[in-house]
Each structure stands twice: as structure tokens, then as C-alpha cells.
N, C-alpha and C positions, 0 to 999 in steps of 0.2 A: 504494500500500501505505500507505502512510502516515495516511491515513482510516482504516485498518482498524485499525492498531493502531501505539503507539508504541515498542512493546519488543520485542525477539523474545528468548525465554530459550534456544530452542534450531533449530539448523537441521542438516536431512537432506539431503545432496547427492546425491540417488540416481540420475541419471543414468545413462544404459546403451544402446548403441548398439553392437551387434556384426553387422555386415554382410557377405556373402562380395562383396559389388560396390564397387568404389570410386563414390564419391559426393561431391558438395560443396557447401558450403554459403559463398557469398560467397568463394570460391576456395581455402577452406581446406576440409580432410581430414573429412568429416563425423563421424567416431568423435573425433578429437578436440576440435573443435567441440560437438557434443553432450554429451558424457560430461568435457570438461574447461571447456573457453570459459563454458560457460552457466552451469555452477554458480559458475565463479570470477566470473562478472561478476555474476550475481544476488547472491554473501556480500557482494561490494564494494557494489554498492548496497545493501543494508541494514545497511549495516557501524554506520549510528550510531543504528540501534534494537536492533544486538546489546551495542556497547557502552555504552547507556540502561539493558538489562536486569542488566546485568554490575556499574552502578555502585550499584545496589540490593540485590543477590543477595549470598549467601558467597562469597566469591573461590572460580573452577572451576566453578561452578554452572552460569552461562551457556556453551553447549556448539555448536561445531561439527562435523560429525560426516560427513566426505567417504567415502561408499561406494567403496571403490576394488575390488583384486579379488588374487589370489594371481598372476591374468596381469599383474600390473606386472612379475614376472620374466622376462617373456618379452621387454620390449624396452626399453633406457633411451631418452631424448627423440632424437630423432634432430634437434639444431638446424640441423643444415645440409639436412636433407630432411623438413620436419616433416610434407607431404604423400605420401610415399612413392614420390615422384618418377622415384627411382633404384633399382637394382637394390642386393641389400644387399653387392656385391662395390666399389662404386663409392662408399662412405660413409668417414669417417674410421673408423680402427680402433675408440676409442672409440664410436665409433655403435654397433658392430654386435654381430648377436648370434649366437652360435654354433648355426646351423641345423642343425649333425648331432645336435646330442640332441634333436631334436623329434619326434614320432611324424610320419609324412606329412601325415597331415590338417592340421597346424599349420602347414605349409611354404606358398609360394607358393601363393595363391589364384587363384581364378577372375580371366583376362588380366592373372596377376602383380602382381595387389593382395597383400600380405602381411596378408592377417586378422588373423592373430593378432599379429602385430608391432604392427599400427595400433592395435590396443584394447590391446594392453601399454603403448604409449606412452601413451595417453590414460590408464590407468590408475595409471601412473609418474607422469604431473602430477598426480593425484588427491592420490596418496602425499606429492609435495614439498610442494604446495600445505596440505598438513595439517602437517607438520614447520614450515614457515613462518610459518604461522598461528599455530603454539603458542609457535614463538619470539616473534613480533613480539607477541601478546596475552595472554601469562601475565600480565605487569605489571599489566596494564586489568580482570585477575577472570576472562577466557576463557579456556577451553580447547578445544582442538582435536584432533582424532582423524583415522584413516585406519582403516579395518577392510574384511575380507573378511567375506561375509556368510554364508557358508560353502554347503555345498550339492554338488551335481556339479559340476568341472572340466573339458575334456577335456584338458587342460595337467596332472591335479593329480599325476601319477608325476613331470613334471617338476618342477612347483612344487615339492612337497616336497621332493625331492633340491636343488633350488636352495635353501631356506631350512636347508636342514643342513650350509650350506658356511660 
């Protein structure tokens, strides 16, 4: 990419995978891999070009946008079980999600793969990445954001009620 551009004013990380069947990429759950680790790696690989753009721009015009989702409300990051190999009952309390508030379609999916929890975890990671980037890069003139793109969400009533807490 260095041959193409020396500076990047805006990056929009918009990876989104939501699958009902468990899949792996290099022994990592595909949703966290595609939705978070890919954008994380890309952003860090081009950070020198982001900082180069910020050095010549009005402060906070250079931006990193991570497209997340209201789905981040469905799951924290399961540090002890990032691949969702354990059942909900077997993870530490601070990594659990109250499944009783979920509509039936959002509970354990095919072959005991918790689709919406895995998706939510990946979108939580997107949001946390943006928060940390904002802290680390503000003094360098870079703004970072996480956003929900809008539209229909099967967990809209759940997400809406969680946002009001």
C-alpha cells in the first residue's frame, strides 16, 4: 500500500460476519477474526500513514471509524473463552450474558454455537478498540469512533433496553 498512498485521512473498518455455524480461521473463531482482528491488524499496519495525514491536517480531521453494532450489548469479551468452546454456565461471572432476556432466536444456535454472543463479542471488541485508539491518538491529531450503522437488528428491543440502563 505504501506505493499507492503516503497518507490516509480516513479509515472505515467495516468488516461484518455473522454466521450460524461455527467456523475457524487459524484456530480462532471466525467472527472475532473477521470482525475485529482483521480491522485491528489493518489499522496498525497503516498507522504510519494515518499519523502522516494527521501531522498535516487540522486536529481530529484524520479519523478512524470502526463500524460496530448495537449487538455489542449482547456480549462482553470472553477473555477466558474467546472461541466460545464453553457453555455459558462454565465461564466466569463477569463474562456471562443474561440469556433470559434474549428472544429465542438469539440463544444457543446450531450445534451449540452461540451466534449472537460471538457476534456481540466481536462488536464489543470493535467498540473497545475505538475507545483505546481515541485515547492514544487524540494528542497526535487523530479521532477514532465506533458506530452502529442503523437498520434492522433482530435484537433491537434487547439493545434498546440495554442502552437505556
